[in-house]
C-alpha positions as CSV (number, residue, x, y, z in Angstrom):
1,M,0.4,0.0,0.0
2,Q,1.2,3.1,-1.0
3,Q,0.3,6.4,1.2
4,R,1.4,9.8,0.8
5,L,1.2,12.5,4.2
6,E,1.4,16.3,3.3
7,L,2.4,18.4,5.9
8,P,2.8,21.7,7.0
9,V,6.2,23.5,7.3
10,M,7.0,22.2,10.5
11,E,10.7,20.0,9.4
12,E,12.2,19.1,13.0
13,T,8.6,17.1,13.3
14,Q,8.8,15.9,9.9
15,M,11.8,14.5,10.3
16,G,10.6,13.2,13.8
17,M,7.6,11.6,12.2
18,S,10.0,9.3,9.6
19,I,12.0,8.3,12.0
20,G,8.7,7.0,14.1
21,L,7.3,5.9,11.2
22,S,10.9,4.1,10.2
23,L,10.5,2.2,13.4
24,M,7.3,1.0,12.9
25,G,8.9,-1.2,9.8
26,Y,8.2,1.8,7.5
27,V,10.6,3.3,4.7
28,P,9.3,7.1,4.6
29,V,10.5,9.6,2.0
30,S,10.8,12.5,3.5
31,I,11.4,15.2,1.5
32,Y,12.8,18.7,2.0
33,P,12.8,20.8,-1.3
34,R,15.9,22.5,-0.2
35,M,18.8,22.1,1.4
36,D,18.4,25.3,3.7
37,F,15.0,23.6,5.1
38,L,16.8,20.7,6.2
39,L,18.6,22.7,8.5
40,L,15.5,23.2,10.7
41,G,15.8,19.2,11.3
42,M,18.9,18.9,11.9
43,N,18.1,17.9,15.2
44,Q,16.5,15.0,14.7
45,L,18.4,14.0,12.0
46,V,22.4,14.6,13.8
47,N,21.3,13.4,17.1
48,H,18.5,10.7,16.7
49,L,18.0,9.0,12.9
50,D,22.4,9.2,12.8
51,K,22.5,7.7,16.4
52,I,19.7,5.1,17.4
53,A,21.9,2.3,16.0
54,T,24.8,2.6,17.7
55,M,22.9,3.6,21.0
56,S,20.4,0.8,21.2
57,N,23.3,-1.4,20.0
58,G,22.1,-2.2,16.9
59,G,18.5,-2.7,18.5
60,Y,17.1,-0.2,16.3
61,R,17.7,-0.1,12.9
62,P,15.5,2.9,11.1
63,K,16.0,3.7,7.7
64,V,14.8,7.2,6.3
65,I,15.7,8.3,2.9
66,I,16.0,11.7,2.9
67,R,15.3,13.7,0.0
68,T,16.9,17.7,-0.7
69,K,17.6,20.0,-3.2
70,V,20.4,23.1,-3.0
71,G,18.3,25.5,-4.9
72,S,19.5,26.7,-8.3
73,K,21.1,30.3,-8.9
74,V,19.8,30.5,-12.3
75,P,17.4,31.2,-14.1
76,L,16.5,32.7,-11.4
77,D,18.4,33.2,-8.1
78,A,16.0,31.9,-4.7
79,G,18.5,33.8,-2.8
80,L,20.9,33.0,-0.2
81,Q,18.6,31.3,2.0
82,H,17.4,28.6,-0.6
83,T,21.0,28.0,-2.5
84,Q,23.1,27.0,0.1
85,D,25.2,23.4,-0.3
86,Y,25.7,21.9,3.3
87,T,26.7,18.8,1.6
88,E,30.5,18.1,2.9
89,A,29.2,19.1,6.5
90,L,26.8,16.5,6.7
91,Q,29.1,14.1,5.3
92,L,31.1,15.0,8.5
93,M,28.7,14.7,10.7
94,L,26.6,12.0,10.0
95,T,28.2,8.5,10.9
96,T,25.7,5.9,9.9
97,V,23.6,8.0,7.3
98,R,24.7,7.8,3.7
99,V,25.0,11.3,2.3
100,V,24.8,10.9,-1.8
101,R,25.4,13.8,-3.8
102,L,23.1,13.2,-6.9
103,T,24.6,15.7,-9.7
104,D,23.4,14.3,-13.1
105,P,19.5,13.6,-13.4
106,S,20.3,10.7,-15.8
107,Q,21.4,8.5,-11.9
108,A,18.3,9.5,-10.2
109,I,16.6,6.4,-10.5
110,S,19.5,4.1,-9.5
111,V,20.2,6.3,-6.7
112,Y,16.7,6.3,-4.9
113,Q,16.8,2.5,-5.9
114,E,20.6,1.7,-4.1
115,A,18.8,3.8,-1.1
116,L,15.4,1.5,-1.4
117,V,17.6,-1.4,-0.7
118,A,20.6,-0.5,1.7
119,D,20.8,-1.5,5.2
120,V,21.0,2.5,6.4
121,S,19.7,5.5,5.6
122,T,20.3,8.0,2.9
123,L,20.2,11.4,2.7
124,V,20.5,12.4,-1.7
125,V,21.5,15.9,-2.2
126,E,20.2,16.8,-5.5
127,V,22.2,19.2,-7.4
128,W,21.5,20.5,-10.8
């Protein structure tokens, strides 16, 4: 059964709900339209999703696919609050969540298929 849940703007709660759904056996795909918005969910991403498996000695292994995008600057510059790329910083902070920087749209299907079969959570950063 496929379902979609639309949420209001509440990024930290969105990530928390995704973790909870994952712990219930679902594989949620949590979408943050711009990487800048993902910053508001960083507590849940860095301190919870990334650490649960380690803190529980492998007892819990939540799996969430997180999709975000670095906002484009051309043909229209969305401004500083919508075009930042924090991929490198996230790669340094996350120890169990896989970070994939996707620069070629033709690879999107294979990247998301890999994320679906991976045994860990995956953050996909689309940059194009």
